[in-house]
C-alpha positions as a printed NumPy array, in Angstrom:
array([[ 10.318,   3.746,  19.038],
       [  6.814,   2.917,  17.85 ],
       [  4.321,  -0.454,  18.338],
       [  3.6  ,  -2.627,  15.263],
       [  0.901,  -0.261,  14.144],
       [  2.14 ,   2.764,  14.328],
       [  5.379,   1.523,  12.263],
       [  2.362,   0.47 ,   9.992],
       [  1.238,   3.348,   9.263],
       [  4.666,   5.218,   8.725],
       [  5.513,   3.045,   6.732],
       [  2.743,   3.356,   4.533],
       [  3.194,   7.365,   4.845],
       [  7.36 ,   6.759,   3.393],
       [  6.276,   4.369,   0.079],
       [  7.771,   5.274,  -2.687],
       [  5.372,   6.439,  -5.655],
       [  5.035,   3.189,  -7.934],
       [  5.233,   0.52 ,  -4.425],
       [  2.522,  -2.432,  -4.496],
       [  0.964,  -3.313,  -1.462],
       [  0.206,  -6.852,  -0.133],
       [ -3.752,  -7.728,   0.388],
       [ -3.747,  -7.941,   3.557],
       [ -5.434,  -6.506,   6.621],
       [ -6.747,  -6.157,  10.272],
       [ -9.667,  -5.964,  12.517],
       [ -8.904,  -2.388,  13.888],
       [ -9.575,  -0.477,  17.028],
       [ -8.108,   2.818,  18.309],
       [ -6.018,   2.494,  21.462],
       [ -7.769,   4.828,  23.123],
       [-10.655,   2.753,  23.282],
       [ -8.84 ,   0.152,  24.221],
       [ -7.467,   1.886,  27.408],
       [-11.368,   2.974,  27.754],
       [-12.287,  -0.984,  27.86 ],
       [ -9.651,  -1.388,  31.065],
       [-10.832,   0.869,  33.01 ],
       [-14.469,   0.323,  32.487],
       [-13.577,  -3.491,  33.126],
       [-12.264,  -2.319,  36.375],
       [-15.613,   0.247,  36.721],
       [-18.424,  -2.769,  36.643],
       [-16.553,  -5.835,  37.972],
       [-19.95 ,  -6.819,  38.344],
       [-19.747,  -7.416,  34.148],
       [-16.171,  -8.088,  33.62 ],
       [-14.697, -10.281,  35.905],
       [-13.773, -13.84 ,  34.633],
       [-14.704, -12.797,  30.704],
       [-12.49 , -11.892,  28.001],
       [-13.432,  -8.898,  25.986],
       [-12.231,  -8.733,  21.88 ],
       [-10.659,  -5.095,  21.5  ],
       [-12.431,  -4.329,  17.917],
       [-14.463,  -1.622,  16.166],
       [-16.049,  -4.052,  13.626],
       [-13.555,  -2.8  ,  11.154],
       [-11.708,  -4.883,   8.856],
       [ -9.659,  -2.42 ,   6.344],
       [ -7.224,  -4.447,   4.098],
       [ -3.178,  -2.148,   3.779],
       [ -4.551,  -0.688,   0.206],
       [ -7.439,   0.451,   1.681],
       [ -5.832,   2.378,   4.507],
       [ -3.046,   3.612,   2.146],
       [ -5.892,   4.629,   0.124],
       [ -7.433,   6.362,   2.878],
       [ -4.404,   8.06 ,   3.457],
       [ -3.572,   8.965,  -0.209],
       [ -6.947,  10.987,   0.044],
       [ -6.024,  12.694,   3.519],
       [ -2.481,  13.801,   2.203],
       [ -2.549,  14.029,  -1.44 ],
       [  0.658,  16.301,  -1.419],
       [  2.331,  13.069,  -0.062],
       [  1.263,  10.936,  -3.128],
       [  0.735,   7.603,  -0.941],
       [  0.435,   4.774,  -3.449],
       [ -2.149,   2.6  ,  -2.646],
       [ -2.218,  -0.134,  -5.624],
       [ -2.942,  -3.863,  -4.546],
       [  0.363,  -6.042,  -6.079],
       [ -0.438,  -9.7  ,  -7.251],
       [ -0.353, -12.006,  -4.528],
       [  2.238, -14.266,  -6.899],
       [  4.469, -10.745,  -6.596],
       [  4.121, -11.076,  -2.913],
       [  5.013, -14.377,  -2.576],
       [  8.042, -14.125,  -5.197],
       [  9.495, -11.337,  -2.839],
       [  9.046, -13.43 ,   0.259],
       [ 11.792, -15.486,  -1.53 ],
       [ 14.014, -12.774,  -0.891],
       [ 12.287, -11.451,   2.387],
       [ 11.157, -13.368,   5.518],
       [  9.511, -11.021,   7.198],
       [  7.065, -11.117,   4.211],
       [  6.083, -14.733,   4.957],
       [  3.388, -13.757,   7.473],
       [  2.089, -11.705,   4.802],
       [  2.026, -14.609,   2.344],
       [  0.11 , -16.817,   4.581],
       [ -2.592, -14.082,   5.169],
       [ -2.697, -12.908,   1.65 ],
       [ -7.133, -12.141,   0.94 ],
       [ -8.065, -13.369,   4.685],
       [-10.853, -11.277,   5.98 ],
       [-10.694, -12.264,   9.678],
       [-13.588, -10.131,  11.378],
       [-13.971,  -9.957,  15.298],
       [-17.191,  -9.426,  16.892],
       [-17.221,  -6.777,  19.87 ],
       [-20.836,  -7.187,  21.119],
       [-19.634,  -8.236,  24.26 ],
       [-17.57 ,  -5.412,  24.621],
       [-20.317,  -2.571,  23.566],
       [-22.939,  -4.587,  25.468],
       [-21.502,  -5.149,  29.109],
       [-18.456,  -2.452,  29.1  ],
       [-20.788,   0.371,  27.081],
       [-17.759,   0.985,  24.219],
       [-19.189,   3.014,  21.421],
       [-16.098,   2.161,  19.216],
       [-14.145,   5.287,  17.348],
       [-13.756,   5.13 ,  13.534],
       [-10.668,   3.222,  12.988],
       [-10.507,   4.991,   9.427],
       [-10.162,   8.708,  11.615],
       [ -8.019,   6.818,  14.314],
       [ -5.467,   6.168,  11.245],
       [ -5.573,   9.753,   9.721],
       [ -4.877,  10.961,  13.438],
       [ -1.735,   8.242,  13.886],
       [ -0.379,   9.853,  10.372],
       [ -0.788,  13.256,  11.511],
       [  0.948,  12.045,  14.97 ],
       [  3.985,  11.227,  12.486],
       [  4.4  ,  14.233,  10.467],
       [  3.992,  16.444,  12.861],
       [  7.338,  14.88 ,  14.719],
       [  9.253,  14.323,  10.535]])
């Protein structure tokens, strides 16, 4: 069983040709960077005690954009990356309650600042696009 981020990648890899994707997205980060943040926070108590840090690579990716990255990385899989209209997603949400979270987040871009994490913990975040492809390779190796 995987967490929601890996399940999202798994879903994109399994999407059928012709599928249309909702236009919502995430501020992304590689899980290895989150682990490193924890280690650095313990190593640097003067910079970290009593503080909260944002774990984000300052890279917001829309779901169709993620699918296009995977489509280009794995052209033999024919991963669809066409964006659905918001009306299509809203209509599908009437029959599928799991889409209601997506409906309220359609076209909303929420970017997070990692300035404190970089400055106080010395984190140089990986490019989430590379992490996305690496996650897909991991999943494909298990099928």
